[in-house]
C-alpha positions as CSV (number, residue, x, y, z in Angstrom):
1,M,-128.5,187.5,12.1
2,N,-127.7,190.4,10.0
3,Y,-131.1,191.4,8.8
4,G,-130.0,192.2,5.4
5,F,-127.2,194.5,6.3
6,V,-123.9,194.3,4.4
7,K,-121.0,196.2,6.0
8,V,-118.9,198.0,3.4
9,A,-115.9,200.3,3.5
10,A,-114.2,202.9,1.4
11,A,-110.6,203.1,1.9
12,V,-108.4,206.2,1.5
13,P,-104.7,205.0,2.1
14,H,-101.6,207.1,2.0
15,I,-99.7,206.5,-1.3
16,K,-96.5,207.2,-3.0
17,V,-96.6,207.6,-6.7
18,A,-95.1,204.8,-8.4
19,D,-94.0,203.1,-5.3
20,C,-95.9,199.7,-5.2
21,K,-94.3,198.2,-2.3
22,F,-95.1,201.1,-0.1
23,N,-98.6,201.3,-1.4
24,V,-99.1,197.5,-1.0
25,E,-98.2,197.7,2.7
26,R,-100.7,200.4,3.2
27,I,-103.5,198.4,1.3
28,E,-102.7,195.4,3.4
29,S,-102.8,197.3,6.8
30,L,-106.3,198.8,5.9
31,I,-107.7,195.5,4.7
32,A,-106.6,193.9,8.1
33,V,-108.2,196.8,10.1
34,A,-111.3,196.6,8.1
35,E,-111.5,192.9,8.5
36,G,-111.3,193.6,12.4
37,K,-114.3,195.8,12.4
38,G,-116.4,193.2,10.5
39,V,-116.3,194.8,7.1
40,Q,-117.4,192.4,4.4
41,I,-116.3,194.3,1.2
42,I,-113.8,197.2,0.9
43,I,-112.8,199.2,-2.0
44,F,-109.6,201.3,-2.5
45,P,-109.1,204.2,-4.9
46,E,-108.3,204.0,-8.7
47,M,-104.8,202.8,-9.3
48,S,-104.3,202.4,-5.6
49,I,-101.3,199.8,-6.0
50,T,-99.3,202.3,-8.4
51,G,-100.8,205.7,-7.6
52,Y,-103.1,207.5,-10.3
53,T,-100.6,210.3,-11.3
54,C,-97.9,208.0,-12.8
55,G,-98.3,209.7,-16.4
56,D,-96.1,208.0,-18.9
57,L,-94.6,205.6,-16.3
58,F,-97.9,203.5,-17.1
59,G,-96.0,202.5,-20.1
60,Q,-93.0,201.2,-18.3
61,Q,-92.6,197.4,-18.0
62,L,-91.0,197.7,-14.5
63,L,-94.1,199.3,-13.0
64,L,-96.6,197.0,-14.6
65,E,-94.6,193.9,-13.4
66,E,-94.1,195.4,-9.9
67,A,-97.9,196.3,-9.8
68,E,-98.6,192.5,-10.4
69,M,-96.1,191.5,-7.8
70,G,-97.7,193.8,-5.3
71,L,-101.2,192.2,-6.0
72,M,-99.5,188.8,-5.4
73,Q,-98.3,190.0,-2.1
74,I,-101.7,191.2,-1.0
75,L,-103.1,187.9,-2.1
76,N,-100.7,185.9,-0.1
77,N,-101.0,188.1,3.1
78,T,-104.8,188.1,3.2
79,R,-105.6,184.5,2.0
80,Q,-106.8,183.7,5.7
81,L,-109.3,186.5,5.6
82,D,-113.1,186.4,4.6
83,I,-113.1,190.2,3.5
84,I,-113.5,190.9,-0.3
85,S,-111.2,193.6,-1.3
86,I,-111.4,195.7,-4.6
87,V,-107.9,197.4,-5.4
88,G,-107.0,199.5,-8.5
89,M,-104.0,198.8,-10.8
90,P,-103.1,198.6,-14.4
91,V,-103.7,195.0,-15.9
92,V,-102.1,194.0,-19.2
93,A,-104.5,192.2,-21.6
94,N,-103.6,191.2,-25.0
95,S,-100.8,193.9,-25.0
96,T,-103.1,196.5,-24.0
97,V,-103.1,198.2,-20.6
98,I,-106.6,198.3,-18.9
99,N,-107.4,200.6,-16.0
100,S,-108.7,197.9,-13.7
101,A,-110.5,197.2,-10.3
102,V,-109.4,193.8,-9.3
103,V,-111.5,191.9,-7.0
104,I,-109.7,189.6,-4.6
105,Q,-110.6,187.2,-1.8
106,K,-108.8,184.4,0.2
107,G,-105.8,184.4,-2.0
108,K,-107.8,184.4,-5.2
109,V,-108.4,187.0,-7.9
110,L,-112.3,186.8,-8.5
111,G,-112.4,189.1,-11.6
112,V,-111.2,192.3,-13.2
113,A,-113.6,195.2,-13.7
114,A,-112.3,197.3,-16.7
115,K,-112.9,201.0,-16.9
116,T,-115.2,201.7,-19.8
117,Y,-115.0,205.5,-20.3
118,L,-111.4,206.9,-20.3
119,P,-111.5,210.9,-20.0
120,N,-109.3,212.6,-22.6
121,Y,-110.2,216.3,-22.0
122,K,-108.8,219.3,-20.1
123,E,-106.4,217.8,-17.4
124,F,-107.2,214.1,-18.2
125,Y,-105.2,212.0,-20.8
126,E,-106.2,208.6,-20.1
127,Q,-106.6,207.3,-23.5
128,R,-102.8,208.0,-23.8
129,W,-102.0,205.1,-21.6
130,F,-105.1,202.9,-21.3
131,T,-107.6,200.9,-23.4
132,S,-111.3,201.1,-22.9
133,A,-113.2,198.1,-21.8
134,L,-115.2,198.5,-25.0
135,Q,-112.3,197.7,-26.9
136,L,-111.2,194.6,-25.0
137,T,-110.5,191.5,-27.3
138,T,-110.7,188.9,-24.6
139,D,-113.2,188.0,-21.8
140,N,-110.2,186.6,-19.7
141,V,-106.8,187.5,-18.6
142,R,-103.7,185.9,-16.7
143,L,-103.2,187.7,-13.5
144,C,-100.8,186.3,-10.6
145,G,-101.0,182.9,-12.2
146,Q,-104.8,182.7,-12.5
147,I,-107.1,183.0,-15.5
148,V,-110.0,185.1,-14.4
149,P,-112.8,187.1,-16.2
150,I,-112.3,190.6,-17.4
151,G,-114.7,193.3,-18.6
152,A,-117.2,196.1,-17.6
153,N,-120.0,193.6,-17.0
154,L,-119.0,191.5,-14.1
155,L,-121.4,190.7,-11.4
156,F,-120.0,189.4,-8.1
157,E,-122.5,187.1,-6.0
158,T,-122.0,186.6,-2.3
159,S,-124.5,184.8,0.1
160,D,-125.9,188.1,0.9
161,T,-125.8,190.3,-1.9
162,T,-124.7,190.9,-5.5
163,F,-122.3,193.7,-6.3
164,G,-120.9,195.5,-9.5
165,I,-118.1,197.9,-10.3
166,E,-117.4,200.9,-12.3
167,V,-114.3,203.1,-12.4
168,C,-114.3,206.9,-11.9
169,E,-115.4,208.6,-15.3
170,D,-117.8,205.7,-15.8
171,L,-120.2,207.5,-13.3
172,W,-120.0,210.7,-15.2
173,A,-121.4,209.1,-18.4
174,T,-124.8,209.7,-19.8
175,I,-125.6,206.1,-19.2
176,P,-123.1,204.8,-16.6
177,P,-122.1,201.1,-16.6
178,S,-123.7,200.8,-13.1
179,S,-127.1,201.4,-14.6
180,S,-126.9,198.1,-16.4
181,L,-125.3,196.3,-13.6
182,A,-128.1,197.3,-11.2
183,L,-130.7,196.3,-13.6
184,Q,-128.9,193.0,-13.9
185,G,-129.1,192.4,-10.3
186,A,-126.3,194.4,-8.7
187,E,-127.6,195.7,-5.2
188,I,-124.4,197.5,-4.2
189,L,-122.3,199.5,-6.6
190,F,-118.6,200.2,-6.0
191,N,-116.6,203.1,-7.7
192,M,-112.9,203.5,-7.5
193,S,-111.8,206.9,-8.5
194,A,-109.1,209.5,-8.7
195,D,-111.5,212.6,-8.5
196,N,-109.5,215.7,-8.4
197,E,-110.9,218.9,-6.8
198,G,-112.3,222.1,-8.2
199,I,-114.7,225.0,-7.0
200,G,-118.0,223.5,-6.8
201,K,-117.0,219.9,-8.2
202,H,-117.5,218.2,-4.8
203,N,-121.1,219.1,-4.4
204,Y,-121.8,218.1,-8.0
205,L,-120.0,214.8,-7.2
206,C,-122.1,214.2,-4.2
207,S,-125.3,214.9,-6.1
208,L,-124.1,212.7,-8.9
209,I,-123.7,209.8,-6.6
210,S,-126.8,210.5,-4.7
211,Q,-128.8,210.5,-7.9
212,Q,-127.2,207.4,-9.3
213,S,-127.9,205.4,-6.2
214,A,-131.4,206.5,-6.1
215,R,-132.1,205.7,-9.9
216,C,-130.6,202.4,-9.5
217,I,-132.1,201.8,-6.2
218,A,-128.8,200.5,-4.7
219,G,-126.1,201.2,-2.5
220,Y,-123.1,203.2,-3.8
221,V,-119.7,203.0,-2.3
222,F,-117.0,205.6,-3.6
223,S,-113.3,205.6,-2.9
224,S,-111.1,208.3,-4.4
225,C,-107.5,208.9,-3.9
226,G,-106.1,211.5,-1.4
227,F,-102.8,212.6,0.1
228,G,-99.7,211.2,-1.6
229,E,-100.8,211.7,-5.1
230,S,-98.8,214.1,-7.2
231,T,-100.1,217.7,-6.9
232,T,-98.0,218.8,-9.9
233,D,-101.2,220.3,-11.5
234,V,-104.3,219.0,-9.5
235,V,-105.2,218.0,-6.0
236,F,-107.1,215.2,-4.7
237,A,-109.1,215.4,-1.4
238,G,-109.6,211.8,-0.5
239,N,-113.2,211.4,-1.0
240,G,-115.0,208.4,0.6
241,L,-118.6,208.2,0.3
242,I,-121.3,205.7,1.1
243,Y,-124.8,206.2,-0.2
244,E,-127.9,204.1,0.0
245,N,-130.9,204.8,-2.4
246,G,-130.0,208.6,-2.6
247,S,-129.2,209.0,1.1
248,L,-125.7,209.7,2.5
249,L,-124.7,207.1,5.2
250,A,-121.0,207.9,5.7
251,R,-118.4,210.2,4.3
252,S,-114.6,211.1,4.7
253,E,-113.0,214.1,6.0
254,R,-111.9,216.0,2.8
255,F,-108.2,217.1,2.4
256,S,-107.2,215.0,5.4
257,M,-103.4,213.9,5.5
258,E,-104.4,210.9,7.6
259,E,-105.5,207.4,6.1
260,Q,-109.2,206.9,6.4
261,L,-111.6,204.0,6.5
262,I,-115.2,205.1,6.0
263,I,-117.6,202.3,7.0
264,S,-121.3,201.8,7.1
265,E,-124.0,199.2,6.4
266,I,-126.0,198.8,3.3
267,D,-129.4,197.5,3.8
268,V,-130.0,195.1,0.8
269,E,-133.3,194.0,2.1
270,R,-134.5,197.5,1.9
271,I,-133.0,197.8,-1.6
272,R,-135.0,194.7,-2.6
273,A,-138.1,195.8,-1.1
274,E,-137.9,199.1,-3.0
275,R,-137.2,197.3,-6.3
276,R,-140.2,195.0,-5.7
277,I,-142.6,197.9,-5.2
278,N,-141.1,200.1,-8.0
279,T,-142.6,198.4,-11.2
280,T,-140.7,201.0,-13.4
281,F,-137.4,199.3,-12.3
282,A,-138.9,195.9,-13.5
283,A,-140.0,197.4,-16.8
284,N,-136.5,198.9,-17.3
285,Q,-135.0,195.5,-16.7
286,A,-137.3,194.2,-19.5
287,N,-136.2,197.0,-21.9
288,L,-132.5,196.4,-21.1
289,E,-130.4,196.0,-24.2
290,D,-128.7,192.7,-24.4
291,K,-125.7,193.0,-22.4
292,K,-125.4,189.9,-20.4
293,A,-123.5,190.2,-17.3
294,V,-120.9,187.6,-16.1
295,S,-121.7,186.4,-12.8
296,I,-118.9,185.5,-10.5
297,A,-119.4,183.6,-7.3
298,T,-117.5,184.3,-4.1
299,E,-116.6,182.3,-0.9
300,F,-118.3,184.9,1.0
301,V,-119.2,183.7,4.5
302,N,-121.1,186.0,6.8
303,S,-120.5,184.5,10.1
304,K,-119.5,187.7,12.1
305,E,-122.1,189.3,14.5
306,L,-123.2,192.6,12.9
307,T,-122.3,195.7,14.7
308,L,-124.1,198.7,13.2
309,T,-122.1,201.9,12.8
310,R,-124.9,203.9,10.9
311,N,-127.5,205.7,12.7
312,F,-131.2,205.4,12.4
313,N,-133.4,208.3,12.7
314,A,-135.8,207.6,15.6
315,H,-138.5,209.8,13.9
316,P,-138.3,208.7,10.3
317,F,-141.2,211.1,9.3
318,V,-139.5,214.0,10.7
319,P,-136.4,215.3,8.9
320,Q,-133.5,216.9,10.8
321,G,-132.1,220.4,10.7
322,N,-133.0,222.8,8.2
323,E,-134.8,220.3,6.1
324,L,-137.6,220.2,8.7
325,N,-138.9,223.6,7.8
326,E,-138.8,222.9,4.1
327,H,-140.6,219.5,4.7
328,C,-143.2,221.2,6.8
329,E,-143.9,223.8,4.2
330,E,-144.3,221.0,1.4
331,V,-146.6,218.8,3.4
332,F,-148.9,221.7,4.5
333,S,-149.0,223.0,1.0
334,I,-150.1,219.6,-0.3
335,Q,-152.8,219.5,2.4
336,V,-154.0,223.0,1.4
337,A,-153.9,222.2,-2.4
338,G,-155.9,219.0,-1.9
339,L,-158.6,220.7,0.2
340,A,-158.8,223.7,-2.2
341,Q,-159.4,221.5,-5.2
342,R,-162.2,219.5,-3.3
343,L,-163.9,222.7,-2.1
344,V,-163.9,224.2,-5.6
345,H,-165.1,221.0,-7.3
346,T,-168.0,220.5,-4.7
347,G,-168.8,224.2,-4.6
348,A,-169.1,223.8,-0.7
349,K,-169.9,227.1,0.9
350,T,-168.4,226.2,4.4
351,A,-165.8,224.0,5.9
352,V,-167.1,222.4,9.2
353,V,-164.5,221.3,11.7
354,G,-164.7,219.8,15.1
355,I,-162.3,221.7,17.3
356,S,-161.2,219.9,20.4
357,G,-158.1,221.8,21.3
358,G,-155.9,219.0,20.5
359,L,-153.1,218.7,17.8
360,D,-155.0,216.9,15.0
361,S,-158.1,219.3,15.0
362,T,-155.7,222.2,15.3
363,L,-153.7,221.3,12.3
364,A,-157.0,220.6,10.3
365,L,-158.3,223.9,11.2
366,L,-154.9,225.6,10.1
367,V,-155.2,223.8,6.8
368,C,-158.8,225.2,6.3
369,V,-157.7,228.7,7.1
370,K,-154.8,228.7,4.8
371,T,-156.9,227.2,2.0
372,F,-159.7,229.9,2.5
373,D,-157.1,232.6,2.3
374,K,-155.5,230.8,-0.9
375,L,-159.0,230.7,-2.5
376,G,-160.0,234.5,-1.4
377,L,-162.7,233.3,0.8
378,S,-163.8,234.7,4.0
379,R,-162.7,232.9,7.2
380,K,-166.2,233.2,8.3
381,G,-167.0,230.4,6.1
382,I,-165.1,228.0,8.3
383,L,-167.5,226.7,10.9
384,G,-165.3,225.6,14.0
385,I,-167.5,223.7,16.4
386,T,-166.3,222.8,19.8
387,M,-168.3,220.1,21.5
388,P,-167.6,219.7,25.2
389,G,-168.3,216.2,26.6
390,F,-167.8,214.4,29.8
391,G,-163.8,214.4,29.6
392,T,-163.2,217.9,28.2
393,T,-160.9,219.8,30.4
394,D,-160.5,223.6,30.8
395,R,-157.2,223.6,29.1
396,T,-158.4,222.0,25.7
397,Y,-161.8,223.9,25.9
398,H,-160.1,227.3,26.4
399,N,-157.5,226.7,23.7
400,A,-160.1,225.6,21.3
401,I,-162.1,228.9,21.7
402,D,-159.0,231.2,21.9
403,L,-157.6,229.7,18.7
404,M,-160.9,230.0,16.8
405,K,-161.4,233.6,18.0
406,S,-157.8,234.6,17.1
407,L,-158.0,233.1,13.6
408,G,-161.3,234.9,12.8
409,I,-163.5,231.9,12.0
410,S,-167.1,231.4,12.8
411,I,-167.5,229.7,16.2
412,R,-170.1,227.4,17.6
413,E,-170.3,225.6,20.9
414,I,-172.5,222.5,21.2
415,S,-172.4,220.5,24.5
416,I,-172.9,216.8,23.7
417,K,-173.5,215.9,27.4
418,D,-177.4,215.9,27.3
419,A,-177.6,214.3,24.0
420,C,-175.3,211.5,25.2
421,I,-177.3,211.1,28.6
422,Q,-180.4,210.8,26.6
423,H,-178.8,208.3,24.2
424,F,-177.6,206.3,27.2
425,K,-181.3,206.2,28.5
426,D,-182.6,205.2,25.1
427,I,-180.3,202.2,24.8
428,D,-180.3,201.4,28.6
429,H,-176.6,202.1,29.3
430,D,-175.6,203.1,32.7
431,V,-173.7,206.5,32.5
432,N,-171.5,205.6,35.2
433,V,-170.1,202.7,33.2
434,H,-167.2,204.2,31.2
435,D,-166.7,201.5,28.6
436,V,-166.3,201.4,25.0
437,T,-170.0,202.1,24.5
438,Y,-169.6,205.2,26.7
439,E,-166.6,206.4,24.7
440,N,-167.8,205.8,21.3
441,S,-171.3,207.2,21.7
442,Q,-169.5,210.7,22.3
443,A,-167.4,210.4,19.2
444,R,-170.5,209.5,17.1
445,E,-172.7,212.1,18.8
446,R,-169.7,214.7,17.7
447,T,-169.7,213.3,14.1
448,Q,-173.6,213.5,13.9
449,I,-173.4,217.3,14.8
450,L,-170.8,218.0,12.4
451,M,-172.5,216.3,9.3
452,D,-175.9,217.9,10.2
453,V,-174.5,221.2,10.6
454,A,-172.7,220.8,7.1
455,N,-176.0,219.8,5.6
456,Q,-177.5,223.1,7.1
457,T,-174.8,225.3,5.6
458,W,-174.1,223.6,2.4
459,G,-170.7,222.5,3.7
460,M,-168.1,219.9,3.9
461,V,-167.1,218.0,7.2
462,I,-163.2,218.4,7.3
463,G,-161.7,215.1,8.8
464,T,-159.0,215.5,11.5
465,G,-157.7,212.0,12.0
466,D,-154.1,211.2,11.3
467,L,-152.1,208.3,9.6
468,S,-150.9,207.1,13.0
469,E,-154.4,206.8,14.5
470,L,-155.8,205.2,11.4
471,A,-152.9,202.5,11.4
472,L,-153.7,201.7,14.9
473,G,-157.5,202.0,14.4
474,W,-157.6,204.5,17.3
475,A,-160.8,206.1,16.0
476,T,-164.4,205.4,16.5
477,Y,-165.9,203.5,13.5
478,N,-168.4,205.9,11.8
479,G,-167.4,208.4,14.5
480,D,-164.4,210.6,14.2
481,H,-163.2,207.8,11.6
482,M,-165.7,209.6,9.2
483,S,-165.7,212.8,7.3
484,M,-166.1,214.4,3.9
485,Y,-162.4,214.9,3.2
486,G,-159.7,213.9,5.7
487,V,-156.7,216.5,5.4
488,N,-154.5,214.8,7.9
489,A,-155.2,211.1,6.7
490,S,-151.6,210.6,5.6
491,V,-149.7,212.8,8.3
492,P,-148.1,210.7,11.0
493,K,-148.7,211.9,14.6
494,T,-145.0,212.5,15.1
495,L,-145.1,215.0,12.3
496,V,-148.4,216.8,13.3
497,K,-146.9,218.6,16.3
498,Y,-144.1,219.9,14.1
499,L,-146.4,221.1,11.5
500,V,-148.5,223.0,14.1
501,Q,-145.3,224.4,15.7
502,W,-144.1,225.4,12.2
503,V,-147.4,227.2,11.5
504,A,-147.2,229.0,14.8
505,E,-143.6,230.2,14.1
506,N,-144.2,231.2,10.5
507,G,-147.9,232.0,9.7
508,V,-150.0,233.4,12.5
509,D,-150.4,236.3,14.8
510,E,-148.9,236.4,18.4
511,D,-152.3,235.4,20.2
512,S,-152.7,232.4,17.8
513,K,-149.0,231.5,18.3
514,A,-149.2,231.4,22.0
515,T,-152.3,229.2,21.9
516,L,-150.8,226.9,19.2
517,L,-147.7,226.4,21.3
518,D,-149.6,225.4,24.3
519,I,-151.5,223.0,22.2
520,V,-148.4,221.2,21.0
521,D,-147.5,220.9,24.8
522,T,-150.8,219.2,25.6
523,P,-151.0,215.4,26.4
524,I,-152.6,213.4,23.4
525,S,-156.1,212.5,24.4
526,P,-159.5,211.9,23.1
527,E,-161.1,213.1,26.5
528,L,-163.9,210.8,26.5
529,I,-163.4,209.9,30.0
530,P,-164.0,212.5,32.8
531,A,-161.0,214.4,34.1
532,D,-159.1,213.6,37.4
533,E,-159.9,215.4,40.6
534,N,-157.6,218.2,39.7
535,G,-159.5,218.8,36.3
536,E,-156.5,217.4,34.3
537,I,-156.4,214.9,31.4
538,K,-157.1,211.4,32.8
539,Q,-157.3,209.4,29.6
540,K,-153.9,209.8,27.9
541,T,-153.6,208.0,24.4
542,E,-150.1,207.0,24.8
543,D,-150.6,205.2,28.2
544,L,-153.1,203.0,26.4
545,V,-151.8,202.2,22.8
546,G,-148.2,203.2,23.5
547,P,-145.8,206.0,22.4
548,Y,-146.7,207.3,19.0
549,E,-143.0,207.9,18.2
550,L,-142.5,204.0,18.4
551,H,-145.6,203.2,16.4
552,D,-144.5,205.7,13.8
553,F,-141.2,204.1,13.6
554,F,-142.9,200.5,13.4
555,L,-145.4,201.9,10.6
556,Y,-142.6,203.5,8.5
557,Y,-140.6,200.3,8.2
558,F,-143.4,198.0,7.9
559,L,-145.2,199.7,5.1
560,R,-142.4,201.5,3.4
561,F,-140.2,198.5,3.1
562,G,-142.2,195.4,4.3
563,F,-139.7,194.5,6.9
564,R,-140.6,191.5,9.2
565,P,-141.1,192.3,12.9
566,S,-137.7,190.9,13.9
567,K,-135.9,193.5,11.7
568,I,-138.1,196.2,12.8
569,Y,-137.4,195.2,16.5
570,Y,-133.7,195.2,15.7
571,L,-133.8,198.7,14.1
572,A,-135.9,200.1,16.9
573,S,-133.8,198.8,19.6
574,A,-130.9,200.7,18.0
575,A,-132.8,203.8,17.4
576,F,-134.2,204.0,20.8
577,K,-131.6,202.5,22.9
578,D,-131.5,205.7,25.1
579,S,-135.1,205.8,25.5
580,Y,-136.9,202.5,25.7
581,D,-135.6,199.0,26.9
582,E,-135.9,196.0,24.7
583,E,-138.9,194.5,26.5
584,T,-140.9,197.8,26.2
585,I,-140.3,198.1,22.4
586,K,-141.3,194.3,22.1
587,K,-144.4,194.9,24.0
588,W,-145.7,197.9,21.8
589,L,-144.5,196.2,18.7
590,S,-146.8,193.3,19.4
591,I,-149.7,195.7,20.1
592,F,-148.8,197.5,16.9
593,F,-149.1,194.4,14.7
594,R,-152.3,193.2,16.6
595,R,-154.1,196.6,16.1
596,F,-152.9,197.1,12.5
597,F,-154.4,193.8,11.3
598,N,-157.6,193.7,13.4
599,Q,-158.4,197.3,12.6
600,Q,-158.1,197.0,8.9
601,F,-161.9,197.3,8.5
602,K,-161.8,200.8,9.4
603,R,-159.3,201.5,6.8
604,S,-161.2,199.9,4.1
605,C,-163.6,202.7,4.1
606,L,-161.6,205.7,4.7
607,P,-162.7,209.2,3.2
608,D,-160.8,210.8,0.6
609,G,-157.7,212.6,1.7
610,P,-154.4,213.8,0.1
611,K,-151.3,211.7,0.2
612,V,-148.5,213.8,1.4
613,G,-145.5,211.5,1.9
614,S,-144.3,208.0,1.1
615,I,-146.8,206.3,3.1
616,S,-150.5,206.2,2.8
617,I,-153.2,203.7,4.0
618,S,-155.9,204.7,1.5
619,P,-157.7,201.7,0.3
620,R,-158.0,203.2,-3.1
621,G,-154.2,203.9,-3.4
622,D,-151.1,202.6,-1.5
623,W,-152.7,200.0,0.9
624,R,-155.2,197.3,-0.1
625,M,-155.5,194.5,2.6
626,P,-158.5,192.3,3.4
627,S,-160.1,193.1,6.7
628,D,-160.1,189.5,7.9
629,A,-156.2,188.8,7.1
630,S,-154.5,186.8,9.9
631,S,-151.8,188.5,12.0
632,A,-150.7,185.0,13.5
633,M,-147.2,184.8,11.6
634,W,-146.3,188.4,12.6
635,L,-147.3,187.9,16.2
636,K,-145.5,184.6,16.5
637,E,-142.3,185.9,15.2
638,I,-142.5,188.7,17.8
639,E,-143.1,186.0,20.5
640,N,-139.9,184.4,19.6
641,L,-137.8,187.4,19.9
């Protein structure tokens, strides 16, 4: 099972200008290598059979005929292969020469994609030799003894996907042909190019491809010529690039003197999910001018076992490298802006936060501090309340106190022990029975204190629960589940610690920094069960519900793309292959789906809170699900893995 992945390749072969025999041999060789690697569709550079820099030789009968003979040789020598190949060559149609991408498979020419926009400025003179697809006077052409479709509006349909092709300059047009092809069903767009180099041009090209793949919600495979093309006036770096919905999957080494085969997998299931969700895409389809595409069926048989070459970030909510700092700053700014607006609108005089010494309440406190600073309010208007209970450890208690002191907020300490003991007496519950009643009563007592203090001080209770906890229902209903504004509501647990660490490194004094870094290293726990004999945290959340890095991975692919459990399991097994065995992943995946479904009732009445990323489970926004939906189908699929 390939889970919607289509393996594609951008080839950068050696070429010799106007030496069709040599070029065909190199093309055949790379097709064979790609077939052996399980590639399903491969594209070669513009004019790959002749070379792009032939100049006026494109008017020579010998070159045109040898190009067609070369194509015939490729057809004959690859007729036993399943792979679909896209090669570049001049094609004669009604006495005009067309700059073409020829699609072949199993000895057959499937179609000829014609270049629409012929550059005729600066170093380019294509209109001197070629005729645009816009000026074609026929829909068919005879090539290698076959009558095949020709045009700029061809769609090639395989059993797994539909793809379309544009040629080089087409991408640079105001409205590229690929836009129309995508709106008519193309999920993967291919571009064969002869893109010469210039200062800054490469970055612009990458931006162009990224944006086009994002706008079209499509895969985009780009192949441009390299070593061997004439350097009389320009240089070609051999760019091979593969993008998916704006993200780079694979790229070639620029200016390499070696042949290259750039391979990756396009996730067409992900593309389809994005298009289903994006109603603007559907509206754009309805508004498309009447340019009916020609659909061409292939003999594509996807029988090979998929071997992934692309990598999957095990922490999809956490960017890599320098992007992480920018991401943290943006998320934090959104949280601050959301809270600032709510405080201004309500006229609240205080922000009341329960401070446990854990990650979530720490992040909520930091958001409050930044918000009060931004609004020009005294930090004393932030009421930090620490409420020690039966499971509070010295480490979290002192971190809570130290952080509140160093940040200069108002501090209150209110133990919940006596109130809970009295409550247990009132409801006739044994204080030594550490069950769900024992745990939840503490959470609700804390929430009652926060709410009442907020009433006392004309304030707002700031919620601390994060996206991951809410997805799993790891919150006490009408306890820590409830607040007046939840600043962390769409921040996943795997990102929370990076946000706290980012603030520690960029926005606080040294005393606060030391405390924050220790909080980052503290095990995640609700601390509702008494500590162990050494005074250490006994109740560790991830021992009970599973690793948050796994749950965040599951959550991302389930909500962002609507993937089924088997595909999420497949991706997780690849992403976490060095961290968890497959049985462990399966175990926690089952728990994730079971909890996600049966805890929806808590999400159906969530407090307001800002959306910061691509995923939110607000019942007023991104996620509307009945509380009594059945999880049976999802759990059954996991059982069968």
